[in-house]
C-alpha positions as MATLAB code, in Angstrom:
seq = 'MRHNACTLNLATLLDHRATLHPDREAVVFQSTRLTYGQLNALASRVAHGLRSLGIEPGDHVALS';
ca = [
     145.091  152.154   75.204;
     148.271  153.197   78.000;
     150.521  149.780   79.079;
     153.192  149.852   81.298;
     156.182  149.933   78.991;
     157.380  146.235   81.156;
     154.346  144.657   78.718;
     154.886  146.480   75.913;
     155.716  144.214   73.610;
     155.378  142.846   69.814;
     152.637  140.023   71.175;
     150.417  142.534   72.908;
     150.342  144.546   70.299;
     149.735  142.408   67.587;
     147.347  140.536   70.138;
     145.537  143.765   71.026;
     145.253  144.256   67.362;
     144.053  141.275   66.207;
     141.163  140.973   68.695;
     139.880  144.629   67.345;
     140.346  144.100   63.663;
     140.468  140.456   63.513;
     139.301  141.507   60.203;
     141.666  144.370   58.439;
     144.806  143.945   56.432;
     148.604  143.902   58.407;
     151.236  142.316   55.909;
     150.984  143.489   52.400;
     153.837  142.373   50.247;
     153.786  140.534   46.529;
     150.633  139.450   46.137;
     150.431  137.969   49.856;
     148.166  139.408   51.693;
     147.502  138.913   55.977;
     145.399  139.955   58.686;
     145.556  140.639   61.494;
     144.060  137.953   62.586;
     145.720  135.091   59.921;
     149.039  137.443   61.909;
     147.863  136.241   65.431;
     147.129  132.925   64.202;
     150.508  132.428   62.859;
     152.189  133.813   65.492;
     150.709  131.580   68.262;
     151.638  128.316   65.659;
     155.417  129.384   66.095;
     154.898  130.514   69.668;
     153.290  126.933   70.308;
     156.141  125.400   68.276;
     159.083  127.082   69.632;
     156.814  126.233   73.940;
     157.318  122.573   72.106;
     161.067  122.728   72.056;
     161.559  124.251   75.117;
     161.882  127.925   74.613;
     161.370  129.291   77.555;
     159.737  133.238   78.091;
     163.087  135.067   78.275;
     164.927  132.746   76.285;
     166.790  134.310   73.092;
     165.672  134.023   69.326;
     166.704  133.957   66.682;
     164.034  133.720   63.601;
     165.539  134.498   59.862;
];
């Protein structure tokens, strides 16, 4: 897979991996296990929540 350096970002990579392998584990931390599909769905919820607050693409946001 080749990407233009301008379009290569975490969201693009996660979406691609979730499309190819939605049931594979993406995160394992102690007893928590998330598949790429689950992680992508959670990331989308965060993104939509930020958009509902008026955050636009290109705005800087700190998450902790």
